[in-house]
N, C-alpha and C positions, 0 to 999 in steps of 0.2 A: 540478493544471487547477483554477483558480481558478473560482468564480460570479461576478457582478459583482452586489453587492445596492447600490444606493443610495448610490454613492461609497466599499463598503468591498469586499473581494475577500474570499472566504469560501474555504477550504483545507480539506480531510476528508482525513484519513488514518488507518489502520488497521496497528497493529501485534502481530501474532498468534504464539504460542507453542502449539503444537500438539504436548500432551504425548504423552500414550496413552489408549487404551479397556479396559475393564477389563469382566467379567462380559458377554461380546458372546454369544449365544444359538448353539449347536453346528449345526452341519449336519444336516441331519437326513438322514445317512446313515452308514456303518459310520466312515468317518473323522473326523466329527465336527469338524474343524477348518475353519479358514476362510482364505480371502488376500485380507484386508482392505486398503483405501486412505480416506481422508480428505479430502474435499474442500471448500474455500470459495466460499461464492457468496455475490455481490448479489443478493437477490430468488433469482430464480431463475437466474440467471446465474452460470456458473462461472467463476472468476479464479484457482485455485491446486488443486494436485493433489499429495496424497503422495505418495512412494515406496509400494508396495506389499509389507507385512508377511508373509509366507508361512507359513501353519500355523498359525497365533494364533489364539488366542479372547481375550485381551490384548494388543492388538497394541502396541508401543512405536512412537512415530514421533519426535518430539524434532527436530520442523521447526519452522522461523521464516520466517515472511512477512510483509513490507511491502509497502503500496502506498497509490500517492497515489487516493482516490474520485475519480473525474469524473463523476459523475452523482450525482442522487439516488438514496434507495433507501429501503425501509422497514425491511426485515432484512438481516441479518447471519446468515446461515445454515451450518450444516456436516452433511452428509453423511459417514456409513460404509458402504461400498460393498462388496460380496463380489464378488472378480474370477470370472466364468464362461467356462471358454476357449471354451465351446462356443454359448452363448448370450450376452445382453446381459445383466451385471454388473448383482447385485439389489441394493439399497437395502434394508438394515438398519435404520436410522435416523437421525433428524437432532437435530439442537440450531437453532434460530432464535431468534435474541435481537433484538426489535424495538430499531429504532437512537434510539428514547428511553431506552430500559433500558441502554443501552451502559455508563453511566457507574456504575453499579453497581458493574460487574464489573471496573473501571478496574484494570488492574495488576495483581490479585489472582490466584492460582491456585486457579480452584474446577472442582470436577465438576459437568458437567450431566447429565441424566438425559436417556438417550435416547427423542426420541419417535418415537411410529408415524408412517410416511412413505404419504398415501394421495392420490388425483390430485385428489380434492373437495380436498383442504387445499393443495394448492402453487399458489396464485396471486401474481400482481402485475399492476400497472396500475393504469389509472384512467377511470372513464367519465363522459362529460359527456351531461346530461340538461335537460329543460326540460319542466316540468310546468304545464298550464293549463286552471283549469277554466271551461267556459261554457255559455254558457245559447242553449237550442238551441229554436225553436219549428218542432212538427210540421206534418204536412200537416192534420191534425186541431184544427191550433191552440191544442193546448196544449202547455205548457213542458217538455222534461228538460234535465238535464244532464250534460253528456261532459266527460270527463276527453282532453284531447290529452296526447299523451306523445309527446316529439320527442327519439327519439337522435342525437344529434350527432355525436361520436366517442369515438374510445377511444387511449389512449398508455399504451405500455410492454405491453403482454400479452407473456405467454410464447411462447417460441417450442417448441413439441412436435413431439419425433422432427426436427427440422431444421426445421420449415414451421409457417407459421401462416396459417389461410383463415379467418377470424371470421365469427361472423354472432352475431346480438343477439336474445334470445328475450325478450319482454315479456309481463308478466302482471300480471293483478290480482286481488289477492288478498282474500278474505272469508267468509264464513259458507257461501252457498253460491255463490261465483264460483271457472272454472277457466279464464277465458278465457286463450287466450294466442296470441303472434302473432309472426312474423318477421321481420327484416330480411333482406335478401340477402347473402348471402356475399361478403366482401372477398378478395381471392385476394392471396397472397404480401405482407403486412404486418401489423405487429403493432402499427400506429398509422393503424386503417380510420377511412375520413369515413363516414359511414351517413348523413346527415339526412336521418333518414325519419319519419316522424309515424302516430302509432297511436291511433285515437279508442276510447272505453270508456264504456258506459254506467253511470253511478254515482248515480244516483237516479231512482225510476218517475216518468214524465210528471207535473208538478204543476199542475191548474187555474189560469186567471189571477187565481181569488181571493187565491190564495197569494203573498205576497212574492218578488219576485224573489231567487234565489240563497238559499232558501229551503231550504237542505239539513238534511235529517236529524242531528244532530248524531251521536246515537249510532250512526247508519249510516256516515257515515267516520271515525269511530273504528277501525272495526274493518275497513276498509278502507286495504290495502298495495299499494303497487308494486313488483312484479317485477322486473328484469333481470338475466338470465344471457347473460352471455357464452361462446363454445362453438367450441371448431374443426371446422371439418366433414372430418371425418377420410375416406381412403379403404378404413381399413381394415374387418376385419370387426368388430373389438369395439366398431363405433361412436363419433359423435364426444367430443370429452375436453373437459370443462368447466373454464372458464381465470379462472372468477370470475364474483361474482352481488353484486348490491345491493339491500337493501329499504329501499324508502320510504316512512314512513306518511304517508296525505294531509293529517294535517293538520299539515304541515309547510306547504302552499297557505295556511294563515292567513287574515285579513281580504279582502288583495288576490287571494287564487285565485291567485296565479301561484309558480311555483318554476324557480329556475333555479342549476344549483348541478353543479360535477365531486364524482364520489364515489370513495374508493377501494373496489378489487372485493375481496371478503371472500371467504372459505371458504364451500362450501356445508354447514350446518347438519346436523350428526349426520353429516361428511363422515370420519371419525376411522374408524380400525378398534377393533375392542374387544379391546386388545391391555393388559394389566398392566404399565405404564411398567418398573417393574424388571425384567423379563423380556428388554427389550430392552439392557441397558449402560449403562453413561456414558462420559463422555469427559471429559476436564482438559484446558484450555484456559486461556489467559492471553490477555485481549483488552486492549487500549492503542487506545481512539479518541478521535481529538483532530480538533478543529474550530476552527480559526481565524480570527476577523474580524479582517483587514489595515487598520487605516485608512488615508490618503492618506501617504506619506512626511514630511508635516511634523509630524504628530501625535505623531512620534518622536525627532525630534531632538533631545529634554532629556536624554533616555535613552540613547540611541544614543549622543551625545556625551561622558557619562559614561563609558558602557562602553570607548568607542575612545580615550579618555585613561586608560585602568588601566595602559598600560607606563609611562606618564611620571609616576603617582603615586611618591611618596616617604613611606614605602616602600612596595612594592607591597600588602602585606596590608589598605594601606587604601585599596587602589581597587574600584571600585564593580563587576569581574568578579571579584576574589579574595572580597569578600563575600558572591556569590552562592555559588560553590563553599562559604562556611563557613554558612548558613544550608538552604541544601538536603538535604534527607533523606540523597540517594545523591550524590557527586559526578557521576558521570554524568551524571544529569538538567542540571547546569550545564557540565558538559563539552561537552554537542551542540549547543548553539544558540550558545554563546561560540565553541568553532571555527570552525562555518559562517559566523557573522557576521565574529569577524576573517579568516578566508582569504576573503569575499566584498570586504572592504576593505585589504586587501593589509598586516594589521596583526600576523598570527599570529606570524611570528620575532621581533619585540621582546618583545611578550605572554609567549609561552611562556619566550624569553632569561630574562625578570624574574621570572616565578614559580619558573621552575627554581634560577636563581640564589639565591633566597630559600633554598629547601628544602635544596641543598646545604648552604647557609652555618647551616643548622640539625641538620644532620644529623654527628652524631660519629662513624660508624663508616664507613669507608669499601665495608665488605662487605654493607651495608645501604642502599648507595645505591638511591632511585628502587624500594625491596621494597614501598613502602605504596600503597593505593588512594587517592593524595591528586590533589589537583588538576591535579597535573603532571603526573601519569603519564596520568590519563583524556584529559587534552587531548591530549598527542602521541597516544595508542592513537586517538583518535578523530582526527586531523591524518592520521595512516598510516596510515588505513582510505579516507579519502575521497580524499588527492593519491596513496596508493598504489596503489591500484585496478588501474589498469593495467599498474603496475610488478608486480606477483602475478602478473597475466592472461600477461604475455610472461615471465616468470620461472619460473613452478611450473607452470601452467597444462597445459603438455605431457605433463611426465610425472605427473601427477594423475592427468592421464586416461588413462595409458596404464598405470599400477596400478592405477585402477580397472575397465578392460575384461580386463588379462590376468588375473586372480586368481590371481598365481603363490602357493603357500604359504610362510609368512613366519615361522609361528611359533617361537620359539626357548626357551618355556618347556617344560622334559619335563614338565611333569605337566598342560600343554593340550594335547599332541602328539597326532595322530592316529594310528592304527594304521598306516596306509598312505601315511604322510608318513617321508621323514627327515630328523634333525636340520642334520647339516652341508652337505644340499641347501638346506633353509629358510635358514639362515646366509648361504648363499651368496648366495641372491636377495634378502634382504635387506641385506647386503652392498653389492649391487650397486644395489639403488635408491637407499641412502643415499649413497654417492658421488655417482653421480648428480646428487642435489639438492646435494649441498653443492658441488659442480663450476657449478651453473648459479648459486645464491647466489652463491658466492664468484667468481663472475666476471660478475656483474651491475651492476658498482659504479659504471659508464657511465651505466647506464639509470637510477640510482636519481632519483626528482626532486627537483629542487633546492631546494623551502621542504623537504623532508625534511633533504637534504644541510647544511641551513644551521642548521637547529634539531641536529642532530646534533653541528656544529663548534660551537656556543655552550653544549650538556652539554658536549665533551671538555672545551673550556679552562676553565669553569668548576670542573669534578670536580679538574683537576688543580693549578688554582688553591689552590683548599681545600683539597689533601690531597697536598702537594707529595713528601712520602717515599713514596709509592706509587705506582709505574709504572705497574701497569697501571690503576690509575682511570681512566685516560684511553682506554681499551678496555672496559673493562666498565660505563663509563657510559652507551655506546653501545647495547653489545652487549644490555643490560640491552631496551631496546625492539626494535632490529630483528632480532635472535632471539627473545629469550623471547616477545615482545609480537606479534610480525610474523609473522616466518615460521611460528614452528612451531606457533600456535593457526590460521594459514592449511593448515597440511600436517593439522592435528588434525582440522578440522571443514571441509574443502573449499567446502561449501555455503552457510556462513556468510559468504564473504569474494566469492562469486559463480564459485568454479572447477567448481564442481559445481552442477548441478540440484538435487539432494537429498540426504540425511546418505547416507554410504556402506552397503553391508551389512556385517553383523556380521563376515565374516572380512576385509572390506576394510580397512573401521576399524580393525579389531586390526594391521592391518600398519601403517598411517599413523599408529596411537600410539607402536609403535618407532621408525618413522622418527623421528616428532617428539622421541620422547626423547632419540633418538640426535645430533640435529642441536640442539637445544638445551643439550645438553652440551657440545657441538662447538664454537658459541658461546659460551660462559659464560668459557671460559679459567680456568676453576677448577683450582687447583693440584694437588687430588687430581682425578682422573677416576672412579675408580670406588668411591671415597667419597659421589658421586653419586647411587648408585644403590641404593635396598634391596632388589633383587632380584639376588639372585648372578648368574643366566643373561646380565643386563642387565650388569652388571660384566664377567663375562667376554667379553661379544660385542664390548665398547667396547676391549679389547685390540686387535682389528682397528687400531683407529685412534688407537692411543699413537704416534704420531710425530710428530716437529716439522714436518713439511710440513702438517701441519693445523692446528698453531696460526701457522703464520708465513703460512698464507692467509687465517686467519681475521682476521689481524692488518692484512694486505695490504688487505683489505677494507672494514675498520673504516677505516681513515684513509684510503680513498678516497672513503669515502661521508659521512666528516666533517672534509671540508676545504673549507672555503667559497670560492664563487666562483672556483670551477675550470673552469665550464659557465654561458653565459647562458643556454644552451635545451638540453635533452634530447633529440635528433632520435633517434628510435627507427626503426630503416631494417625491424625487423620489423616484418609487420602484426601488429596486438595485435586479436585477434578480440572484439568489444566485444558482440555479439548475437546468438542463432539460436535455430533453431525450424520446426517446418512450419508452413505456412499456406497460403491458398487463391488462386491469380492467375491472372486473366484471359490469354488469349494475347492478344500485343501486338498483333498483326496484320499482320506481317512480310509475308505474303503475302496480299495484296487481297483474294483470295478464299475463304482457306480460313477454316475453322470457329474463330471467338472462343471457348474454351469456357471452363472454369472446371477446375482441375486442383491439387493437394494439391502442394507442392513444398517442399524443406529451404532455409530462406533462411539467408545468412548474412553478417554486417556486420563488417568490419572498417575499420580506418582509413586503410585503401589505397580499397579497394572492396565492393560489394551484389552478392553473387550470390543467383542460385538454382539447385540442384541437383534432379535426381530423389528421393532420398533421401541422407540422411546418408553422408557418405563418400565419395561419386561423387562425377566431375567437373563442374563446373561448365557446366548449358546457358545461363546469360545470365549474363553480369560488366559490369558499370555500376560504373565509377570514378567514385570521392568527386566529383571535380571537374564531371562529366556531370549532377549530381544539379541543379535548378535550382527544387525546390521541392517540398516535401511535404505537402500536404492532408488533410485529410477528403473523403469522398467522400459526395454525398448518397444516402441511404438508397433514394430512389425509383428512384435511375440502375437499378440492375438489382433490386430489391426484396431486396435484403439487406444486414445489419446491419455494424457495426464493420468498414466499408470506409475504406481511404485510399488515396491516389494517390503515384507518384511522379514527377513530371513530368522528361524529360530534353528535350533537342533536339527531336528526331523525334519522338516520342510520349510518353505517360504507361504507368505502368504500376501496372495496377488490382489492391489485392491486400486477400484479405478477413482481419484475425487471428481467433481462436478467442474473443477477447471485449473489453469493452470496457477495460478497466487493460491488454491486452496491445496493443493498436491505439493506446492513448495512451503507450504505451511507447516501440513502434514509432517513431512520429512524432516522437515528444521526440527520439532519440537521432539518427535521421536528419535530424532540423532542424540539431542539433546539429555532428553531425562534417560538417554540408554549409555550415554558416553563412558560412564566408570565402569562399566561390567566388563572384567575382569577375559571374558571367552571371544569379546567381537572380536569380527574377523578382519584380515587385512586385504583380502579379493574374495569378489563375488561374479557371480555370471549375472550379467546385463540383460541377459536374456532368457525366455523361459524353457522349461526344460519340456517337449512339447515331443508324440511318436517317437520314445526311445532316444532321445537325444537333445544336448543342450543346443539352442538355436546358434548359437554367440560362435563357440568353439569345437563344436560337433560331436563333443566326446560322449561317451553312449550311458555312463558311469550316472545314474543322479547323485553321487556319493563326491561326485570329480570335485576337486578343489578349483578357486574362483580361477576366470581367468583375466579378471579386471582390475588393478589394485582400486581399495573401498573410497569415498573422496573422502578429506580432508575433516578430523575429527573439529568438534566446536566446545567450547567450556562447557561444564557439566552445569555450570548454575547457571537455573534456566532465567530468574530474573535478567540480571546483570548479563547478557550476552553483548558486548559492544566491540565495535574495530575500531580500535584507536587511532589509525591512521585517520578512515575518512572523518571520525569527531574534529580532528585537527585540519582538515583539510576543507570540513565545513565552517569551522572557525577563523580559516585563514579566508575565505571567502566572505563572512561576514566583515571583517579589518576590510579586505579591499576595498567590498562595498562603501562603507563610510570614511574613507582614507581622507574627503574633505576634513569630517569630523574630528580626526585624529590632528590634525594638522592645525587645526582650531584650537586643540586642547594644549598642543605646546605652546602658541600665541599667549594661552592663558596664564600655562605656566609661567612663561616669562612676562606678563604683565604683571604675576602675582608677585614675584621674585625684586623685580625693578621700582614700581608702584604697590607699597605696599598701604594703600586705604582701602577706602570704599570699593568694592567690586563692582568691574562695570559686568552691565545686563548682559550685554550678548557673552560671557563666561559664566553666570552666574548658575547656568543648568550643570555644570563639572563639578562633581566632589573632589578639592585638593585642596589635601591636609600638609603637603609637604611638595611644594613645586619642585624643587632639582631631583629627588627622587622621582617625582612622577616624569619629569623632563628625562632624564635617563631613560627611564622605561623608554617612554614614548617615541626614542632613538630607537632604540633595540627592535620593537615591534615592526616600525616602517620598516629596517633594514632585511627582517626575516620575510615580510611582506611582500617586499620588492623582489626579494630572491627567489620569492615563490610566484611571485607575478611571471618573472622571465622564463621560468621553467613552462610555466601553462602557454606563454604567446610563443615559444620554440614547438613547444608539442603540437599547436594549432597549426602552426605555419607548416611543419615535417606531415602532418596528417593532410593537410588540403592540398600540396602536393605530391601527396602518394594517392589521393582520392583519384580513383577510375570510375567515373561515369559509367556504368552497364554492367558493373559488377556484381557478384551473388551481393556482395556489402552492401553496394550505392547502387539497386537498379532504376532503370529510368521510369523516372514519373511524370504526371501531366507537365509539371513546370522544367523539370531536367532537360527537355530531350534540345532545347536549343543549346545550352552547356554542353552537352554529347556531343551535337553538331561542332561546336568553337572548339572541343579539347580534341577531336578527330582532326578538323583542319590544322590544328595548333602542333598535332603531332607527325600530321604525314607533312609540312611544312619543315618540321625540324629533321626528318629522317631526310629528306631531299637535299 
């Protein structure tokens, strides 16, 4: 979800590898071990949770998490919890990284010390205050000065134990002051509107002989206003602290007025006195990206260069190939390139061109596509994007079965448990391998067209290059579909969205053994047993040393590498797109029934949207995809609940609350995409609920009244290929800008090759330059396009800096920005004078 900023769209995303924790403090009991899990939080909102690692003080998670961030945030936080089956899970420690510090750790494996977690330090949100110093004439005729403090509103307060009933406590702090006043409690909202004013006497009454507003400077300098936000709790432990702010009265300046937003801060000395090294540490790899995307016309020169790449002769002189040459990792270049070419329908000619060039450079057919080249990375990325639903319908049912059955499959005699039988384990493993092999080799008709077209191109190029080798037309394709697609998905199903978490160690071992066998079956190697270092694997493979397996693989490879056989793969089997627990409001089929909220298991396929009492049970309600008229957010004020959205049907709307903001956005996106082609989709909707006989948004009384707000913009119906072309071009620009020195060095290499046609200089040997003149011409065009975009970014940053007003709702005053605010106010007053 993008945030609009003066003609720009700003996208935030984060990719996190949660590695492991170490030296977690032992449990204070005889067992000592803990059952730990880790959560990822945007401020205080949990958006991801790892699996629980049992009985360990050094838990290994090995989980990846990626999300588009749909809102502003201050901290990206990670909490380690210890599961307690009898009580509420207890927090052991946390890592909190400020948004502005995320770039320090970009893409680096980093060990973070766990910090103590205390209620006084867990804050988020902001408060709007207005301070005014005024002169008051008392009944006796003397002048005194009073401070009027207006608490207007707060935004984004944390929700504590499922509720937020906030109030503000306002105090004037000084050498001998302890006055405190409170606002009214606002129920069931984390965005309270207070609009309350409190008065404090700032100076002793002054006589008329003194000048007006002659406030004693030393007195004011010692005074400060303290505003604390609290959650009114019904629990015996008392109210919970939500955050506070301390405002020195010197901000009033000469005007005597101060109106600003403040970030709420932790309470001073709120943390527990615990030595940091006593809590352990957590290994993380964080990649935070913020894309500032200009209107489409700004990217035309660079985009045209990129999309023309497949037509450049030789392809090594093209803009897209050049990106792969200058990036540190080929993967960096492959991700945005593939998404851009898929978006514009040019992925097949581009991959065909770079694959053909790579095959022609390959001398031995046995090493074809073995390296991490731009070609192999681009095909990997294409399969991940275009083949995700193919994996879902092919592998997910059997992978789910393996993960839930927990049948013993260990065939290494050294690792065999005493209670296990080797022959039984071999039979279990053989059964799983046979089933997975069969579902793969009979799935050819479901292979996405774009993958078939790429495989056809690979087969033809390889067969032409190595005409003597009869098997190369198979190995060129199997090296991708088996080695880089099915085998990795079996090995790590969580990385391919086949499972929510990394499997437990025993299941992971089973999947490893299956993956190895499937990989070897698909490789069509001449000597099968030679592919295994372990003797027990070679012995196990004898079960599959039959011609029928090789024939099945070849038939499958022939089928998926025949281009143009089907225009569209129509899949009759329902594809499971998304599932999980959410809370839904009763739809009101019974006019007089209670419309309460209940937790239900939701399941979305390409055929229907259903909910169930729990996972695995029959559907309580089924909504055919063609009956979904719109999917939109529901305003929080409707039910005083966050992260709500509505699925609008012909007769009624289904109101649903997701677990967090990221999950709500994901459900809205995928429901919108899957229903995008419905002919009766609405153009307007009601952003609030229909309650007490009227719509809360427009106050109309008829429950069939047409919507009062335009529906949000439609998204492409093709689910797996939903790509923003301008955003991908912006990312490619960013990569070129980062590696500008390499672009210049590549230009030098072209000049060197043109002038001195001898042995290649070592410093230029890393670049593939087949045609120096054509490559130099392309580099010149790239640098020109990148520099033009660089100027646009510089102008945007300069203009934004000029317009940034510290203390505004968009840029509240924080712990580090107070001095900037004072300086900004000083410069403003000087300018006005």
